[in-house]
GUDRENNU-271935 format. One record per residue (C-alpha): x negated, y, z; residue in one letter; residue number from 1; chain. Coordinates in nm, 3 decimals. Each point is the difference from the previous one (the first is absolute). Example, Ala and Ser with C-alpha at 12.3 -4.5 7.8 and 13.67 -1.06 7.14 Angstrom:
! residues 2
-1.230	-0.450	0.780	a	1	A
-0.137	0.344	-0.066	s	2	A
This chain:
! residues 151
0.000	0.000	0.000	m	1	A
-0.279	0.243	0.081	i	2	A
-0.175	-0.068	-0.328	s	3	A
0.323	0.065	-0.189	t	4	A
0.049	0.337	0.173	e	5	A
-0.353	0.108	-0.075	s	6	A
0.051	-0.107	-0.360	h	7	A
0.317	0.208	-0.014	q	8	A
-0.191	0.298	0.137	l	9	A
-0.264	-0.039	-0.267	v	10	A
0.271	-0.024	-0.265	s	11	A
0.174	0.314	0.126	s	12	A
-0.334	0.185	0.022	d	13	A
-0.072	-0.090	-0.358	e	14	A
0.334	0.148	-0.101	q	15	A
-0.072	0.337	0.164	l	16	A
-0.120	0.271	-0.238	p	17	A
-0.367	0.086	0.009	d	18	A
0.005	0.289	0.247	i	19	A
-0.364	0.086	-0.059	a	20	A
0.067	0.031	-0.371	g	21	A
0.299	0.223	0.063	r	22	A
-0.201	0.225	0.229	v	23	A
-0.275	0.021	-0.259	g	24	A
0.253	0.088	-0.269	a	25	A
0.150	0.269	0.224	l	26	A
-0.345	0.148	0.060	r	27	A
-0.065	0.001	-0.373	s	28	A
0.335	0.167	-0.063	f	29	A
-0.073	0.260	0.269	a	30	A
-0.342	0.071	-0.153	a	31	A
0.162	0.034	-0.343	l	32	A
0.251	0.244	0.145	n	33	A
-0.279	0.215	0.143	l	34	A
-0.160	0.006	-0.344	g	35	A
0.330	0.102	-0.157	v	36	A
0.044	0.267	0.266	r	37	A
-0.343	0.143	-0.080	f	38	A
0.090	-0.006	-0.369	g	39	A
0.321	0.189	0.078	v	40	A
-0.200	0.266	0.184	e	41	A
-0.232	0.042	-0.298	l	42	A
0.296	0.003	-0.239	a	43	A
0.161	0.270	0.215	t	44	A
-0.294	0.231	-0.042	f	45	A
-0.044	-0.081	-0.370	a	46	A
0.370	0.059	-0.070	a	47	A
-0.010	0.338	0.171	l	48	A
-0.306	0.092	-0.203	g	49	A
0.177	-0.107	-0.318	y	50	A
0.307	0.200	0.095	w	51	A
-0.209	0.311	0.058	g	52	A
-0.191	-0.041	-0.326	a	53	A
0.320	-0.050	-0.200	s	54	A
0.204	0.278	0.161	a	55	A
0.167	0.249	-0.230	n	56	A
-0.231	0.289	0.088	a	57	A
-0.314	0.175	-0.114	s	58	A
-0.322	-0.196	-0.024	e	59	A
-0.137	0.166	0.313	e	60	A
0.309	-0.082	0.205	v	61	A
0.002	-0.361	-0.126	r	62	A
-0.366	-0.040	0.098	a	63	A
0.070	0.147	0.342	l	64	A
0.305	-0.225	0.055	l	65	A
-0.194	-0.307	-0.118	a	66	A
-0.251	0.061	0.279	v	67	A
0.215	0.149	0.277	i	68	A
0.294	-0.245	-0.009	a	69	A
-0.208	-0.317	0.055	p	70	A
-0.219	0.184	0.251	l	71	A
0.302	0.094	0.213	v	72	A
0.120	-0.362	-0.008	a	73	A
-0.347	-0.130	0.089	i	74	A
-0.025	0.236	0.298	v	75	A
0.353	-0.084	0.119	a	76	A
-0.058	-0.375	-0.036	w	77	A
-0.340	0.006	0.169	s	78	A
0.120	0.219	0.289	r	79	A
0.334	-0.174	0.064	l	80	A
0.007	-0.353	-0.143	l	81	A
-0.352	-0.140	-0.031	a	82	A
-0.097	-0.272	0.252	p	83	A
-0.248	0.228	0.175	r	84	A
0.189	0.325	-0.049	a	85	A
-0.052	0.250	0.282	p	86	A
0.376	0.044	0.052	k	87	A
0.129	-0.319	-0.157	r	88	A
0.373	-0.023	-0.018	l	89	A
0.172	-0.321	0.100	t	90	A
0.347	-0.144	-0.020	g	91	A
0.274	0.186	-0.178	r	92	A
-0.200	0.320	-0.036	a	93	A
-0.271	-0.179	-0.199	a	94	A
0.257	-0.178	-0.213	l	95	A
0.179	0.330	-0.067	f	96	A
-0.322	0.173	-0.109	v	97	A
-0.100	-0.294	-0.222	e	98	A
0.338	-0.019	-0.168	l	99	A
0.000	0.377	-0.046	s	100	A
-0.337	-0.013	-0.174	i	101	A
0.114	-0.292	-0.217	f	102	A
0.320	0.185	-0.091	s	103	A
-0.190	0.316	-0.089	g	104	A
-0.242	-0.191	-0.220	v	105	A
0.289	-0.182	-0.169	t	106	A
0.166	0.333	-0.070	g	107	A
-0.327	0.135	-0.137	a	108	A
-0.037	-0.300	-0.232	l	109	A
0.359	0.030	-0.121	i	110	A
-0.040	0.373	-0.063	s	111	A
-0.315	-0.079	-0.200	s	112	A
0.198	-0.228	-0.230	g	113	A
-0.123	-0.322	0.163	r	114	A
0.327	-0.122	0.150	g	115	A
-0.071	-0.371	-0.043	l	116	A
-0.342	0.040	0.159	v	117	A
0.167	0.189	0.285	g	118	A
0.253	-0.277	0.058	v	119	A
-0.271	-0.269	-0.001	v	120	A
-0.218	0.213	0.228	y	121	A
0.271	0.065	0.260	v	122	A
0.112	-0.364	-0.006	s	123	A
-0.350	-0.130	0.070	v	124	A
-0.074	0.278	0.252	a	125	A
0.316	-0.051	0.206	v	126	A
-0.028	-0.380	-0.007	l	127	A
-0.364	0.017	0.113	s	128	A
0.087	0.250	0.271	s	129	A
0.269	-0.224	0.147	f	130	A
-0.216	-0.312	-0.036	l	131	A
-0.281	0.179	0.183	t	132	A
0.230	0.052	0.295	r	133	A
0.161	-0.345	-0.019	a	134	A
-0.344	-0.166	-0.001	l	135	A
-0.117	0.213	0.295	g	136	A
-0.271	0.167	-0.208	q	137	A
0.087	0.358	0.086	y	138	A
-0.096	-0.036	0.365	v	139	A
-0.362	0.100	0.063	p	140	A
-0.226	-0.300	0.065	p	141	A
-0.067	-0.069	0.365	e	142	A
-0.294	0.205	0.120	g	143	A
0.052	0.279	-0.255	v	144	A
0.162	0.304	0.148	l	145	A
0.268	0.177	-0.203	a	146	A
-0.171	0.327	0.085	s	147	A
-0.274	-0.081	-0.248	g	148	A
-0.269	-0.082	0.254	n	149	A
-0.194	-0.314	-0.064	r	150	A
-0.086	-0.231	0.287	p	151	A
């Protein structure tokens, strides 16, 4: 009887999914999401530069907008949303600022005649933003202070 029970345990263990494989796949997915998130950040700045360069204005104004618009977004992102930002927002405030930036960039792309690019951009950006939170990636790593100080 004992040998039968142990055999049944082995059989049921063999039927369990490979937890280590699932954890590894989740880690890979999380790493992929961080890569996508970084790509979204770069696309944000590039799209704002494109918007500025293609604005219906004089050449000087377009050049100024092509530099100033991405620069404002870079400063806002690095001061409020970056992992080691000095005054990093968390929770709903961070989500609100992110979605506001994504909406502004989408509007800029649409106004530049790149509506399809804007729809793809905002879809990827919003999905990555929510996945970042769902996967617990927005929380600063343990030992790293949100104030920007390194241990």
